[in-house]
mmCIF file as gemmi writes it, N, C-alpha and C atoms, coordinates in Angstrom:
data_model
loop_
_atom_site.group_PDB
_atom_site.id
_atom_site.type_symbol
_atom_site.label_atom_id
_atom_site.label_alt_id
_atom_site.label_comp_id
_atom_site.label_asym_id
_atom_site.label_entity_id
_atom_site.label_seq_id
_atom_site.pdbx_PDB_ins_code
_atom_site.Cartn_x
_atom_site.Cartn_y
_atom_site.Cartn_z
_atom_site.occupancy
_atom_site.B_iso_or_equiv
_atom_site.pdbx_formal_charge
_atom_site.auth_seq_id
_atom_site.auth_asym_id
_atom_site.pdbx_PDB_model_num
ATOM 1 N N . MET Axp A 1 ? 0.78 -1.227 0.038 1 0 ? 1 A 1
ATOM 2 C CA . MET Axp A 1 ? -0.106 -0.1 -0.083 1 0 ? 1 A 1
ATOM 3 C C . MET Axp A 1 ? 0.863 1.179 -0.116 1 0 ? 1 A 1
ATOM 4 N N . ALA Axp A 2 ? 2.148 1.092 -0.368 1 0 ? 2 A 1
ATOM 5 C CA . ALA Axp A 2 ? 3.23 2.198 -0.628 1 0 ? 2 A 1
ATOM 6 C C . ALA Axp A 2 ? 3.445 2.88 0.851 1 0 ? 2 A 1
ATOM 7 N N . HIS Axp A 3 ? 3.242 2.159 1.977 1 0 ? 3 A 1
ATOM 8 C CA . HIS Axp A 3 ? 3.568 2.888 3.221 1 0 ? 3 A 1
ATOM 9 C C . HIS Axp A 3 ? 3.894 1.545 4.197 1 0 ? 3 A 1
ATOM 10 N N . PRO Axp A 4 ? 4.949 1.784 4.99 1 0 ? 4 A 1
ATOM 11 C CA . PRO Axp A 4 ? 5.345 0.605 5.888 1 0 ? 4 A 1
ATOM 12 C C . PRO Axp A 4 ? 4.193 0.315 6.914 1 0 ? 4 A 1
ATOM 13 N N . ASP Axp A 5 ? 4.068 -0.97 7.277 1 0 ? 5 A 1
ATOM 14 C CA . ASP Axp A 5 ? 3.256 -1.51 8.151 1 0 ? 5 A 1
ATOM 15 C C . ASP Axp A 5 ? 3.762 -2.461 9.153 1 0 ? 5 A 1
ATOM 16 N N . PHE Axp A 6 ? 3.388 -2.786 10.28 1 0 ? 6 A 1
ATOM 17 C CA . PHE Axp A 6 ? 3.952 -3.604 11.237 1 0 ? 6 A 1
ATOM 18 C C . PHE Axp A 6 ? 2.958 -4.567 11.536 1 0 ? 6 A 1
ATOM 19 N N . ARG Axp A 7 ? 3.504 -6.227 11.645 1 0 ? 7 A 1
ATOM 20 C CA . ARG Axp A 7 ? 2.548 -7.216 11.713 1 0 ? 7 A 1
ATOM 21 C C . ARG Axp A 7 ? 2.899 -8.067 12.829 1 0 ? 7 A 1
ATOM 22 N N . VAL Axp A 8 ? 1.945 -8.819 13.309 1 0 ? 8 A 1
ATOM 23 C CA . VAL Axp A 8 ? 2.474 -9.865 14.211 1 0 ? 8 A 1
ATOM 24 C C . VAL Axp A 8 ? 1.336 -10.981 13.796 1 0 ? 8 A 1
ATOM 25 N N . GLY Axp A 9 ? 1.807 -12.131 13.845 1 0 ? 9 A 1
ATOM 26 C CA . GLY Axp A 9 ? 0.963 -13.258 13.296 1 0 ? 9 A 1
ATOM 27 C C . GLY Axp A 9 ? 0.184 -12.876 11.824 1 0 ? 9 A 1
ATOM 28 N N . GLY Axp A 10 ? 0.911 -12.279 11.067 1 0 ? 10 A 1
ATOM 29 C CA . GLY Axp A 10 ? 0.189 -11.863 9.757 1 0 ? 10 A 1
ATOM 30 C C . GLY Axp A 10 ? -0.675 -10.712 9.779 1 0 ? 10 A 1
ATOM 31 N N . LYS Axp A 11 ? -1.12 -10.028 10.73 1 0 ? 11 A 1
ATOM 32 C CA . LYS Axp A 11 ? -1.934 -9.179 11.012 1 0 ? 11 A 1
ATOM 33 C C . LYS Axp A 11 ? -1.438 -7.917 11.571 1 0 ? 11 A 1
ATOM 34 N N . ILE Axp A 12 ? -1.884 -6.67 10.554 1 0 ? 12 A 1
ATOM 35 C CA . ILE Axp A 12 ? -1.237 -5.407 10.755 1 0 ? 12 A 1
ATOM 36 C C . ILE Axp A 12 ? -1.803 -4.78 12.109 1 0 ? 12 A 1
ATOM 37 N N . PHE Axp A 13 ? -0.874 -4.327 12.976 1 0 ? 13 A 1
ATOM 38 C CA . PHE Axp A 13 ? -1.135 -3.451 14.174 1 0 ? 13 A 1
ATOM 39 C C . PHE Axp A 13 ? -0.956 -1.967 14.283 1 0 ? 13 A 1
ATOM 40 N N . ALA Axp A 14 ? 0.089 -1.807 13.177 1 0 ? 14 A 1
ATOM 41 C CA . ALA Axp A 14 ? 0.326 -0.348 13.021 1 0 ? 14 A 1
ATOM 42 C C . ALA Axp A 14 ? 0.925 0.163 11.746 1 0 ? 14 A 1
ATOM 43 N N . THR Axp A 15 ? 0.626 1.136 11.246 1 0 ? 15 A 1
ATOM 44 C CA . THR Axp A 15 ? 1.35 1.651 10.01 1 0 ? 15 A 1
ATOM 45 C C . THR Axp A 15 ? 2.138 3.105 10.201 1 0 ? 15 A 1
ATOM 46 N N . LEU Axp A 16 ? 2.781 3.442 9.19 1 0 ? 16 A 1
ATOM 47 C CA . LEU Axp A 16 ? 3.557 4.743 9.101 1 0 ? 16 A 1
ATOM 48 C C . LEU Axp A 16 ? 3.284 5.41 7.865 1 0 ? 16 A 1
ATOM 49 N N . GLY Axp A 17 ? 2.997 6.622 7.866 1 0 ? 17 A 1
ATOM 50 C CA . GLY Axp A 17 ? 3.048 7.477 6.863 1 0 ? 17 A 1
ATOM 51 C C . GLY Axp A 17 ? 1.66 7.381 5.805 1 0 ? 17 A 1
ATOM 52 N N . TYR Axp A 18 ? 0.778 7.291 6.697 1 0 ? 18 A 1
ATOM 53 C CA . TYR Axp A 18 ? -0.797 7.484 5.926 1 0 ? 18 A 1
ATOM 54 C C . TYR Axp A 18 ? -1.549 8.39 6.799 1 0 ? 18 A 1
ATOM 55 N N . PRO Axp A 19 ? -2.215 9.275 6.087 1 0 ? 19 A 1
ATOM 56 C CA . PRO Axp A 19 ? -2.217 9.713 4.846 1 0 ? 19 A 1
ATOM 57 C C . PRO Axp A 19 ? -0.941 10.219 4.351 1 0 ? 19 A 1
ATOM 58 N N . ASP Axp A 20 ? -0.046 10.672 5.105 1 0 ? 20 A 1
ATOM 59 C CA . ASP Axp A 20 ? 1.206 11.255 4.694 1 0 ? 20 A 1
ATOM 60 C C . ASP Axp A 20 ? 2.283 11.176 5.97 1 0 ? 20 A 1
ATOM 61 N N . ARG Axp A 21 ? 3.609 11.538 5.603 1 0 ? 21 A 1
ATOM 62 C CA . ARG Axp A 21 ? 4.551 11.184 6.683 1 0 ? 21 A 1
ATOM 63 C C . ARG Axp A 21 ? 4.239 11.937 7.875 1 0 ? 21 A 1
ATOM 64 N N . ASN Axp A 22 ? 3.55 12.563 8.146 1 0 ? 22 A 1
ATOM 65 C CA . ASN Axp A 22 ? 3.207 13.207 9.53 1 0 ? 22 A 1
ATOM 66 C C . ASN Axp A 22 ? 2.466 12.22 10.288 1 0 ? 22 A 1
ATOM 67 N N . TRP Axp A 23 ? 1.904 11.263 9.842 1 0 ? 23 A 1
ATOM 68 C CA . TRP Axp A 23 ? 0.752 10.504 10.596 1 0 ? 23 A 1
ATOM 69 C C . TRP Axp A 23 ? 1.259 9.062 10.636 1 0 ? 23 A 1
ATOM 70 N N . ALA Axp A 24 ? 0.781 8.274 11.571 1 0 ? 24 A 1
ATOM 71 C CA . ALA Axp A 24 ? 0.745 6.759 11.771 1 0 ? 24 A 1
ATOM 72 C C . ALA Axp A 24 ? -0.404 6.332 12.239 1 0 ? 24 A 1
ATOM 73 N N . MET Axp A 25 ? -0.699 5.091 12.271 1 0 ? 25 A 1
ATOM 74 C CA . MET Axp A 25 ? -1.856 4.44 12.699 1 0 ? 25 A 1
ATOM 75 C C . MET Axp A 25 ? -1.576 3.222 13.592 1 0 ? 25 A 1
ATOM 76 N N . VAL Axp A 26 ? -2.439 3.262 14.779 1 0 ? 26 A 1
ATOM 77 C CA . VAL Axp A 26 ? -2.347 1.98 15.405 1 0 ? 26 A 1
ATOM 78 C C . VAL Axp A 26 ? -3.794 1.449 15.649 1 0 ? 26 A 1
ATOM 79 N N . LYS Axp A 27 ? -3.798 0.142 15.685 1 0 ? 27 A 1
ATOM 80 C CA . LYS Axp A 27 ? -5.201 -0.572 15.9 1 0 ? 27 A 1
ATOM 81 C C . LYS Axp A 27 ? -5.366 -0.796 17.551 1 0 ? 27 A 1
ATOM 82 N N . LEU Axp A 28 ? -6.123 -0.07 18.059 1 0 ? 28 A 1
ATOM 83 C CA . LEU Axp A 28 ? -6.374 -0.069 19.675 1 0 ? 28 A 1
ATOM 84 C C . LEU Axp A 28 ? -7.658 -0.612 19.964 1 0 ? 28 A 1
ATOM 85 N N . PRO Axp A 29 ? -7.775 -1.232 21.117 1 0 ? 29 A 1
ATOM 86 C CA . PRO Axp A 29 ? -9.149 -1.553 21.579 1 0 ? 29 A 1
ATOM 87 C C . PRO Axp A 29 ? -9.993 -0.32 21.666 1 0 ? 29 A 1
ATOM 88 N N . PRO Axp A 30 ? -11.124 -0.558 21.235 1 0 ? 30 A 1
ATOM 89 C CA . PRO Axp A 30 ? -11.998 0.911 21.176 1 0 ? 30 A 1
ATOM 90 C C . PRO Axp A 30 ? -11.933 1.465 22.526 1 0 ? 30 A 1
ATOM 91 N N . GLU Axp A 31 ? -11.994 1.017 23.771 1 0 ? 31 A 1
ATOM 92 C CA . GLU Axp A 31 ? -12.102 1.602 24.88 1 0 ? 31 A 1
ATOM 93 C C . GLU Axp A 31 ? -10.683 2.343 25.117 1 0 ? 31 A 1
ATOM 94 N N . GLN Axp A 32 ? -9.422 1.865 24.667 1 0 ? 32 A 1
ATOM 95 C CA . GLN Axp A 32 ? -8.297 2.568 24.961 1 0 ? 32 A 1
ATOM 96 C C . GLN Axp A 32 ? -8.311 3.696 23.775 1 0 ? 32 A 1
ATOM 97 N N . GLN Axp A 33 ? -8.831 3.331 22.512 1 0 ? 33 A 1
ATOM 98 C CA . GLN Axp A 33 ? -8.812 4.717 21.758 1 0 ? 33 A 1
ATOM 99 C C . GLN Axp A 33 ? -9.548 5.722 22.302 1 0 ? 33 A 1
ATOM 100 N N . GLU Axp A 34 ? -10.674 5.618 23.097 1 0 ? 34 A 1
ATOM 101 C CA . GLU Axp A 34 ? -11.554 6.579 23.506 1 0 ? 34 A 1
ATOM 102 C C . GLU Axp A 34 ? -10.614 7.283 24.734 1 0 ? 34 A 1
ATOM 103 N N . LEU Axp A 35 ? -9.798 6.346 25.424 1 0 ? 35 A 1
ATOM 104 C CA . LEU Axp A 35 ? -8.97 7.191 26.473 1 0 ? 35 A 1
ATOM 105 C C . LEU Axp A 35 ? -8.023 7.971 25.974 1 0 ? 35 A 1
ATOM 106 N N . LEU Axp A 36 ? -7.27 7.395 25.109 1 0 ? 36 A 1
ATOM 107 C CA . LEU Axp A 36 ? -6.272 8.247 24.46 1 0 ? 36 A 1
ATOM 108 C C . LEU Axp A 36 ? -6.626 9.427 23.695 1 0 ? 36 A 1
ATOM 109 N N . SER Axp A 37 ? -7.866 9.371 23.044 1 0 ? 37 A 1
ATOM 110 C CA . SER Axp A 37 ? -8.376 10.516 22.233 1 0 ? 37 A 1
ATOM 111 C C . SER Axp A 37 ? -8.697 11.664 23.132 1 0 ? 37 A 1
ATOM 112 N N . LYS Axp A 38 ? -9.218 11.212 24.22 1 0 ? 38 A 1
ATOM 113 C CA . LYS Axp A 38 ? -9.544 12.285 25.208 1 0 ? 38 A 1
ATOM 114 C C . LYS Axp A 38 ? -8.498 12.962 25.929 1 0 ? 38 A 1
ATOM 115 N N . ALA Axp A 39 ? -7.521 12.021 26.299 1 0 ? 39 A 1
ATOM 116 C CA . ALA Axp A 39 ? -6.371 12.393 27.17 1 0 ? 39 A 1
ATOM 117 C C . ALA Axp A 39 ? -5.332 13.278 26.236 1 0 ? 39 A 1
ATOM 118 N N . ALA Axp A 40 ? -5.117 13.087 24.889 1 0 ? 40 A 1
ATOM 119 C CA . ALA Axp A 40 ? -4.291 13.703 24.033 1 0 ? 40 A 1
ATOM 120 C C . ALA Axp A 40 ? -4.954 13.975 22.691 1 0 ? 40 A 1
ATOM 121 N N . PRO Axp A 41 ? -6.081 14.693 22.629 1 0 ? 41 A 1
ATOM 122 C CA . PRO Axp A 41 ? -6.758 14.934 21.403 1 0 ? 41 A 1
ATOM 123 C C . PRO Axp A 41 ? -5.815 15.563 20.017 1 0 ? 41 A 1
ATOM 124 N N . GLY Axp A 42 ? -4.63 16.146 20.528 1 0 ? 42 A 1
ATOM 125 C CA . GLY Axp A 42 ? -3.707 16.593 19.501 1 0 ? 42 A 1
ATOM 126 C C . GLY Axp A 42 ? -2.778 15.494 18.917 1 0 ? 42 A 1
ATOM 127 N N . VAL Axp A 43 ? -2.856 14.348 19.746 1 0 ? 43 A 1
ATOM 128 C CA . VAL Axp A 43 ? -1.901 13.281 19.243 1 0 ? 43 A 1
ATOM 129 C C . VAL Axp A 43 ? -2.93 12.168 18.726 1 0 ? 43 A 1
ATOM 130 N N . PHE Axp A 44 ? -3.947 11.795 19.282 1 0 ? 44 A 1
ATOM 131 C CA . PHE Axp A 44 ? -4.831 10.67 19.037 1 0 ? 44 A 1
ATOM 132 C C . PHE Axp A 44 ? -6.023 10.926 18.504 1 0 ? 44 A 1
ATOM 133 N N . VAL Axp A 45 ? -6.194 10.359 17.177 1 0 ? 45 A 1
ATOM 134 C CA . VAL Axp A 45 ? -7.647 10.949 16.614 1 0 ? 45 A 1
ATOM 135 C C . VAL Axp A 45 ? -8.135 9.622 15.937 1 0 ? 45 A 1
ATOM 136 N N . PRO Axp A 46 ? -9.603 9.346 16.201 1 0 ? 46 A 1
ATOM 137 C CA . PRO Axp A 46 ? -10.04 7.962 15.749 1 0 ? 46 A 1
ATOM 138 C C . PRO Axp A 46 ? -10.187 8.249 14.252 1 0 ? 46 A 1
ATOM 139 N N . VAL Axp A 47 ? -9.875 7.164 13.428 1 0 ? 47 A 1
ATOM 140 C CA . VAL Axp A 47 ? -9.959 7.3 12.053 1 0 ? 47 A 1
ATOM 141 C C . VAL Axp A 47 ? -11.584 7.196 11.744 1 0 ? 47 A 1
ATOM 142 N N . LYS Axp A 48 ? -11.792 7.993 10.627 1 0 ? 48 A 1
ATOM 143 C CA . LYS Axp A 48 ? -13.323 8.113 10.325 1 0 ? 48 A 1
ATOM 144 C C . LYS Axp A 48 ? -13.844 6.792 10.011 1 0 ? 48 A 1
ATOM 145 N N . GLY Axp A 49 ? -15.163 6.596 10.164 1 0 ? 49 A 1
ATOM 146 C CA . GLY Axp A 49 ? -15.822 5.505 9.642 1 0 ? 49 A 1
ATOM 147 C C . GLY Axp A 49 ? -15.877 4.163 10.428 1 0 ? 49 A 1
ATOM 148 N N . GLY Axp A 50 ? -16.036 3.111 9.755 1 0 ? 50 A 1
ATOM 149 C CA . GLY Axp A 50 ? -16.026 1.737 10.462 1 0 ? 50 A 1
ATOM 150 C C . GLY Axp A 50 ? -14.603 1.408 11.156 1 0 ? 50 A 1
ATOM 151 N N . TRP Axp A 51 ? -13.615 1.643 10.355 1 0 ? 51 A 1
ATOM 152 C CA . TRP Axp A 51 ? -12.359 1.179 10.756 1 0 ? 51 A 1
ATOM 153 C C . TRP Axp A 51 ? -12.076 2.111 12.189 1 0 ? 51 A 1
ATOM 154 N N . GLY Axp A 52 ? -12.396 3.183 12.291 1 0 ? 52 A 1
ATOM 155 C CA . GLY Axp A 52 ? -12.364 4.045 13.381 1 0 ? 52 A 1
ATOM 156 C C . GLY Axp A 52 ? -13.028 3.362 14.577 1 0 ? 52 A 1
ATOM 157 N N . ARG Axp A 53 ? -14.222 2.856 14.33 1 0 ? 53 A 1
ATOM 158 C CA . ARG Axp A 53 ? -15.204 2.383 15.424 1 0 ? 53 A 1
ATOM 159 C C . ARG Axp A 53 ? -14.707 1.109 15.984 1 0 ? 53 A 1
ATOM 160 N N . GLN Axp A 54 ? -13.828 0.478 15.137 1 0 ? 54 A 1
ATOM 161 C CA . GLN Axp A 54 ? -12.975 -0.95 15.507 1 0 ? 54 A 1
ATOM 162 C C . GLN Axp A 54 ? -11.73 -0.508 16.2 1 0 ? 54 A 1
ATOM 163 N N . GLY Axp A 55 ? -11.311 0.725 16.346 1 0 ? 55 A 1
ATOM 164 C CA . GLY Axp A 55 ? -10.114 1.112 17.02 1 0 ? 55 A 1
ATOM 165 C C . GLY Axp A 55 ? -9.038 1.581 16.322 1 0 ? 55 A 1
ATOM 166 N N . ALA Axp A 56 ? -9.102 1.599 14.936 1 0 ? 56 A 1
ATOM 167 C CA . ALA Axp A 56 ? -8.209 2.202 14.138 1 0 ? 56 A 1
ATOM 168 C C . ALA Axp A 56 ? -7.751 3.743 14.676 1 0 ? 56 A 1
ATOM 169 N N . THR Axp A 57 ? -6.85 4.292 14.974 1 0 ? 57 A 1
ATOM 170 C CA . THR Axp A 57 ? -6.356 5.444 15.5 1 0 ? 57 A 1
ATOM 171 C C . THR Axp A 57 ? -5.268 5.989 14.821 1 0 ? 57 A 1
ATOM 172 N N . SER Axp A 58 ? -5.512 7.31 14.231 1 0 ? 58 A 1
ATOM 173 C CA . SER Axp A 58 ? -4.382 7.981 13.56 1 0 ? 58 A 1
ATOM 174 C C . SER Axp A 58 ? -3.646 8.637 14.876 1 0 ? 58 A 1
ATOM 175 N N . VAL Axp A 59 ? -2.169 8.806 14.621 1 0 ? 59 A 1
ATOM 176 C CA . VAL Axp A 59 ? -1.223 9.4 15.538 1 0 ? 59 A 1
ATOM 177 C C . VAL Axp A 59 ? -0.498 10.423 14.649 1 0 ? 59 A 1
ATOM 178 N N . ARG Axp A 60 ? -0.621 11.675 15.157 1 0 ? 60 A 1
ATOM 179 C CA . ARG Axp A 60 ? 0.023 12.78 14.815 1 0 ? 60 A 1
ATOM 180 C C . ARG Axp A 60 ? 1.418 12.737 15.419 1 0 ? 60 A 1
ATOM 181 N N . LEU Axp A 61 ? 2.438 12.356 14.501 1 0 ? 61 A 1
ATOM 182 C CA . LEU Axp A 61 ? 3.717 11.874 15.098 1 0 ? 61 A 1
ATOM 183 C C . LEU Axp A 61 ? 4.325 13.252 15.444 1 0 ? 61 A 1
ATOM 184 N N . LYS Axp A 62 ? 4.137 14.423 14.995 1 0 ? 62 A 1
ATOM 185 C CA . LYS Axp A 62 ? 4.81 15.536 15.265 1 0 ? 62 A 1
ATOM 186 C C . LYS Axp A 62 ? 4.425 16.098 16.948 1 0 ? 62 A 1
ATOM 187 N N . SER Axp A 63 ? 3.264 15.802 17.168 1 0 ? 63 A 1
ATOM 188 C CA . SER Axp A 63 ? 2.763 16.146 18.457 1 0 ? 63 A 1
ATOM 189 C C . SER Axp A 63 ? 3 15.069 19.504 1 0 ? 63 A 1
ATOM 190 N N . ALA Axp A 64 ? 3.283 13.882 19.078 1 0 ? 64 A 1
ATOM 191 C CA . ALA Axp A 64 ? 3.427 12.564 20.117 1 0 ? 64 A 1
ATOM 192 C C . ALA Axp A 64 ? 4.652 12.78 20.874 1 0 ? 64 A 1
ATOM 193 N N . GLU Axp A 65 ? 4.632 12.162 21.937 1 0 ? 65 A 1
ATOM 194 C CA . GLU Axp A 65 ? 5.996 11.919 22.781 1 0 ? 65 A 1
ATOM 195 C C . GLU Axp A 65 ? 6.332 10.401 22.738 1 0 ? 65 A 1
ATOM 196 N N . LYS Axp A 66 ? 7.406 9.928 22.783 1 0 ? 66 A 1
ATOM 197 C CA . LYS Axp A 66 ? 7.778 8.787 22.594 1 0 ? 66 A 1
ATOM 198 C C . LYS Axp A 66 ? 7.004 7.841 23.526 1 0 ? 66 A 1
ATOM 199 N N . THR Axp A 67 ? 6.93 8.172 24.923 1 0 ? 67 A 1
ATOM 200 C CA . THR Axp A 67 ? 6.291 7.176 25.673 1 0 ? 67 A 1
ATOM 201 C C . THR Axp A 67 ? 4.698 6.95 25.205 1 0 ? 67 A 1
ATOM 202 N N . GLN Axp A 68 ? 4.199 8.065 24.688 1 0 ? 68 A 1
ATOM 203 C CA . GLN Axp A 68 ? 2.667 7.943 24.383 1 0 ? 68 A 1
ATOM 204 C C . GLN Axp A 68 ? 2.774 6.798 23.033 1 0 ? 68 A 1
ATOM 205 N N . VAL Axp A 69 ? 3.313 7.084 22.296 1 0 ? 69 A 1
ATOM 206 C CA . VAL Axp A 69 ? 3.514 5.979 21.142 1 0 ? 69 A 1
ATOM 207 C C . VAL Axp A 69 ? 3.956 4.789 21.471 1 0 ? 69 A 1
ATOM 208 N N . ARG Axp A 70 ? 4.723 4.797 22.322 1 0 ? 70 A 1
ATOM 209 C CA . ARG Axp A 70 ? 5.415 3.178 22.856 1 0 ? 70 A 1
ATOM 210 C C . ARG Axp A 70 ? 4.261 2.558 23.625 1 0 ? 70 A 1
ATOM 211 N N . GLY Axp A 71 ? 3.543 3.202 24.367 1 0 ? 71 A 1
ATOM 212 C CA . GLY Axp A 71 ? 2.223 2.751 24.934 1 0 ? 71 A 1
ATOM 213 C C . GLY Axp A 71 ? 1.078 2.254 23.952 1 0 ? 71 A 1
ATOM 214 N N . ALA Axp A 72 ? 0.89 2.948 23.047 1 0 ? 72 A 1
ATOM 215 C CA . ALA Axp A 72 ? -0.014 2.762 22.028 1 0 ? 72 A 1
ATOM 216 C C . ALA Axp A 72 ? 0.186 1.423 21.14 1 0 ? 72 A 1
ATOM 217 N N . LEU Axp A 73 ? 1.602 1.553 20.946 1 0 ? 73 A 1
ATOM 218 C CA . LEU Axp A 73 ? 2.094 0.444 19.979 1 0 ? 73 A 1
ATOM 219 C C . LEU Axp A 73 ? 1.989 -1.007 20.773 1 0 ? 73 A 1
ATOM 220 N N . ARG Axp A 74 ? 2.287 -0.909 22.148 1 0 ? 74 A 1
ATOM 221 C CA . ARG Axp A 74 ? 2.028 -2.192 22.928 1 0 ? 74 A 1
ATOM 222 C C . ARG Axp A 74 ? 0.684 -2.608 22.867 1 0 ? 74 A 1
ATOM 223 N N . GLU Axp A 75 ? -0.208 -1.637 23.189 1 0 ? 75 A 1
ATOM 224 C CA . GLU Axp A 75 ? -1.786 -1.937 23.078 1 0 ? 75 A 1
ATOM 225 C C . GLU Axp A 75 ? -2.137 -2.417 21.856 1 0 ? 75 A 1
ATOM 226 N N . ALA Axp A 76 ? -1.719 -1.785 20.703 1 0 ? 76 A 1
ATOM 227 C CA . ALA Axp A 76 ? -2.071 -2.333 19.493 1 0 ? 76 A 1
ATOM 228 C C . ALA Axp A 76 ? -1.665 -3.865 19.068 1 0 ? 76 A 1
ATOM 229 N N . TRP Axp A 77 ? -0.279 -4.058 19.577 1 0 ? 77 A 1
ATOM 230 C CA . TRP Axp A 77 ? 0.369 -5.242 19.238 1 0 ? 77 A 1
ATOM 231 C C . TRP Axp A 77 ? -0.342 -6.323 20.103 1 0 ? 77 A 1
ATOM 232 N N . ALA Axp A 78 ? -0.779 -6.022 21.265 1 0 ? 78 A 1
ATOM 233 C CA . ALA Axp A 78 ? -1.423 -7.109 22.154 1 0 ? 78 A 1
ATOM 234 C C . ALA Axp A 78 ? -2.97 -7.349 21.681 1 0 ? 78 A 1
ATOM 235 N N . LYS Axp A 79 ? -3.624 -6.315 20.897 1 0 ? 79 A 1
ATOM 236 C CA . LYS Axp A 79 ? -4.743 -6.533 20.163 1 0 ? 79 A 1
ATOM 237 C C . LYS Axp A 79 ? -4.805 -7.619 19.295 1 0 ? 79 A 1
ATOM 238 N N . VAL Axp A 80 ? -3.894 -7.546 18.412 1 0 ? 80 A 1
ATOM 239 C CA . VAL Axp A 80 ? -3.816 -8.487 17.335 1 0 ? 80 A 1
ATOM 240 C C . VAL Axp A 80 ? -2.733 -9.616 17.572 1 0 ? 80 A 1
ATOM 241 N N . ALA Axp A 81 ? -2.023 -9.658 18.486 1 0 ? 81 A 1
ATOM 242 C CA . ALA Axp A 81 ? -1.076 -11.074 18.559 1 0 ? 81 A 1
ATOM 243 C C . ALA Axp A 81 ? -1.888 -12.17 18.957 1 0 ? 81 A 1
ATOM 244 N N . PRO Axp A 82 ? -1.232 -13.226 18.571 1 0 ? 82 A 1
ATOM 245 C CA . PRO Axp A 82 ? -1.787 -14.401 18.995 1 0 ? 82 A 1
ATOM 246 C C . PRO Axp A 82 ? -1.837 -14.635 20.411 1 0 ? 82 A 1
ATOM 247 N N . LYS Axp A 83 ? -2.567 -15.156 21.183 1 0 ? 83 A 1
ATOM 248 C CA . LYS Axp A 83 ? -2.749 -15.294 22.569 1 0 ? 83 A 1
ATOM 249 C C . LYS Axp A 83 ? -1.5 -15.949 23.381 1 0 ? 83 A 1
ATOM 250 N N . ARG Axp A 84 ? -0.854 -16.744 22.669 1 0 ? 84 A 1
ATOM 251 C CA . ARG Axp A 84 ? 0.395 -17.384 22.964 1 0 ? 84 A 1
ATOM 252 C C . ARG Axp A 84 ? 1.607 -16.538 23.185 1 0 ? 84 A 1
ATOM 253 N N . LEU Axp A 85 ? 1.548 -15.336 22.543 1 0 ? 85 A 1
ATOM 254 C CA . LEU Axp A 85 ? 2.502 -14.338 22.358 1 0 ? 85 A 1
ATOM 255 C C . LEU Axp A 85 ? 2.34 -13.202 23.487 1 0 ? 85 A 1
ATOM 256 N N . THR Axp A 86 ? 0.963 -13.002 23.864 1 0 ? 86 A 1
ATOM 257 C CA . THR Axp A 86 ? 0.787 -11.927 24.747 1 0 ? 86 A 1
ATOM 258 C C . THR Axp A 86 ? 1.123 -12.253 26.228 1 0 ? 86 A 1
ATOM 259 N N . TYR Axp A 87 ? 1.161 -10.981 26.807 1 0 ? 87 A 1
ATOM 260 C CA . TYR Axp A 87 ? 1.67 -11.163 28.342 1 0 ? 87 A 1
ATOM 261 C C . TYR Axp A 87 ? 0.423 -10.804 29.22 1 0 ? 87 A 1
């Protein structure tokens, strides 16, 4: 799709550079998406439509702190990883 993605068990949990290089996307549990969107609305934005309702969350990279992104990536990974790999 012309942008890097990150997978575990063949499933995408994050992407970089969509819709442009200023953004990333993480697939979060919907409740986590809601918490992060409210806590840091300048960083985390639900994707519009059905994907967003399922937890797809845009990340404004310029506004994000490393710790915020690291935590979101852990959540996204755990959401799609096979149960045998999760902690």
